[in-house]
Structures are given as structure tokens and as C-alpha cells.
C-alpha positions as CSV (number, residue, x, y, z in Angstrom):
1,M,0.2,0.1,0.0
2,N,1.3,3.4,-1.2
3,L,0.8,5.5,1.9
4,L,1.6,8.3,-0.5
5,H,-1.0,8.2,-2.9
6,P,-1.7,11.5,-5.0
7,D,-5.6,11.6,-3.0
8,L,-4.2,12.1,0.0
9,A,-1.2,14.8,-0.6
10,D,-3.5,17.2,1.5
11,C,-4.3,15.3,4.2
12,R,-3.2,14.4,7.8
13,R,-2.5,11.3,9.1
14,L,-3.9,10.3,12.7
15,F,-2.4,7.5,13.7
16,L,-4.2,4.7,17.3
17,R,-1.0,2.4,17.6
18,D,-1.3,-1.5,19.2
19,Y,-4.8,-0.7,20.7
20,E,-5.2,-3.7,22.3
21,V,-8.8,-5.4,22.4
22,W,-10.0,-8.6,24.3
23,I,-12.4,-10.6,21.7
24,N,-13.6,-13.4,21.0
25,I,-12.6,-13.7,17.0
26,G,-11.9,-17.3,15.3
27,V,-13.3,-20.1,13.4
28,H,-12.0,-23.4,15.2
29,D,-14.1,-24.5,18.3
30,F,-11.5,-24.2,20.9
31,E,-11.5,-20.1,19.7
32,K,-15.0,-19.4,20.0
33,R,-15.0,-20.5,23.7
34,G,-12.8,-17.2,24.9
35,E,-11.5,-13.9,24.4
36,Q,-8.6,-13.9,22.0
37,R,-5.7,-10.5,22.5
38,V,-5.8,-8.5,19.2
39,L,-4.3,-5.6,18.5
40,I,-5.4,-3.0,16.3
41,N,-3.4,-0.4,14.6
42,V,-5.6,2.3,12.9
43,D,-4.5,5.0,10.3
44,L,-7.0,7.6,8.8
45,F,-6.3,10.3,6.4
46,I,-8.5,13.8,6.9
47,P,-8.1,16.4,4.3
48,L,-6.5,19.7,5.5
49,A,-9.4,21.6,4.7
50,V,-11.6,20.2,7.4
51,S,-8.9,19.2,10.1
52,T,-6.3,22.6,10.5
53,P,-7.9,24.4,13.6
54,V,-8.3,28.0,14.0
55,A,-9.1,28.4,17.1
56,D,-7.1,25.5,18.3
57,A,-10.3,23.7,19.4
58,L,-11.0,20.2,19.6
59,H,-14.0,20.1,17.8
60,E,-12.3,21.6,14.0
61,V,-10.3,17.5,14.5
62,V,-11.1,14.4,14.0
63,D,-10.8,13.6,17.7
64,Y,-7.9,10.2,18.5
65,D,-11.6,9.3,20.7
66,F,-13.1,8.6,17.5
67,I,-11.1,5.7,16.4
68,R,-11.1,4.1,19.6
69,R,-15.0,4.2,19.9
70,T,-15.4,3.1,16.3
71,V,-13.2,-0.3,16.8
72,A,-14.7,-0.7,20.6
73,E,-18.0,-0.6,19.3
74,R,-16.9,-3.1,16.8
75,V,-15.9,-4.8,19.0
76,Q,-18.5,-5.1,21.5
77,R,-20.9,-6.7,19.1
78,G,-19.5,-10.2,20.0
79,H,-17.8,-12.8,18.4
80,V,-16.2,-12.5,14.3
81,H,-15.0,-15.6,12.7
82,L,-12.2,-13.6,10.5
83,Q,-10.0,-11.0,11.4
84,E,-10.5,-10.0,7.6
85,T,-14.4,-9.3,8.9
86,L,-13.3,-7.5,11.7
87,A,-11.1,-5.1,10.0
88,D,-13.4,-4.5,7.0
89,D,-16.1,-3.7,9.9
90,V,-13.9,-1.4,11.2
91,L,-13.5,0.6,8.2
92,K,-16.7,0.7,6.9
93,A,-17.4,2.1,10.3
94,L,-14.4,5.1,10.2
95,L,-14.6,5.5,6.4
96,A,-18.6,6.7,7.1
97,N,-17.6,9.6,9.0
98,P,-17.6,12.3,6.0
99,R,-14.3,14.0,7.1
100,V,-12.1,11.0,6.6
101,K,-11.2,10.5,3.3
102,A,-8.9,7.3,3.3
103,A,-8.1,4.6,6.4
104,R,-6.4,1.7,7.2
105,V,-7.2,-0.9,9.7
106,S,-4.7,-4.1,10.4
107,T,-6.0,-7.0,13.1
108,E,-2.4,-9.4,14.8
109,K,-3.4,-11.6,17.1
110,P,0.3,-12.0,18.7
111,D,-1.1,-15.2,20.7
112,V,-1.1,-17.9,17.7
113,Y,2.0,-19.2,17.2
114,P,5.0,-19.4,19.3
115,D,7.4,-18.5,16.6
116,C,6.9,-15.2,15.4
117,D,5.2,-12.2,16.6
118,A,1.7,-12.3,15.4
119,V,-0.5,-13.0,12.4
120,G,-3.1,-10.7,10.8
121,V,-3.8,-8.7,8.4
122,E,-4.3,-5.3,6.7
123,V,-7.2,-3.2,4.8
124,F,-7.0,0.3,3.3
125,G,-9.9,2.0,1.9
126,I,-10.3,5.6,0.4
127,R,-13.7,7.5,-0.2
128,R,-13.2,8.2,-4.3
């Protein structure tokens, strides 16, 4: 994914790094019996025209709480089989905000295999 996409040249990037959530996720029976730790990363691209504060006031920008709240609301909806579905759902919700021009969402399950840091998925979407 090219984060220097020409359509994003006029954007500010907001990000949320390694947001740790516990969610019931997976297709295997043993995964459905409990929650797993998942790390979520988000990049939002907001046009400077709608995110450059004039009065140094929170209402002039997209608030970081919006990102955390969007992720938390999806997690609270309950079980999901696939990380792809989780990432797609979060991406769709983020892009529903009219001030968001593009977003990147990744999910990682860090406790799946003992011989690697994590397994995960990443998705990117841009409003046309």
C-alpha cells in the first residue's frame, strides 16, 4: 500500500497504535470458547481543509476518541470468525465519517504461534 497516494497529498494522518482488545474471534471450536488478545492499528487520512484548527479547539479536528470508540463498538458486537471481517467492519465504520478521506486498519493476533510475533491482516480504503 502506498501511503503517498496522490489523492492523500492534502491530508493529515491520525493514528492509533497497538490498541489491545480482547475479543471472541476465530473459526475453531477452541477459539469460540473464550476471548483472544488482538492488537489493532489504524491510520486515518483527513483532508487539511477540514482538519486544520484555527481556534485550537477540539471540534475543529477528528478526535482520537472517535477511532477508539469505533473499534470498541465493533468489538462489543461480539464474536467474529475472521480477522478480515473485523478489519473490514472497522474500516467501513471509520469511512462512514464524512471527514475521513481514507483509512488503513490492521488486526494482529499475537498469541497464535510461539515462533512468530503475530498473524494478521490489513485493509485500506479511500473515499472516491
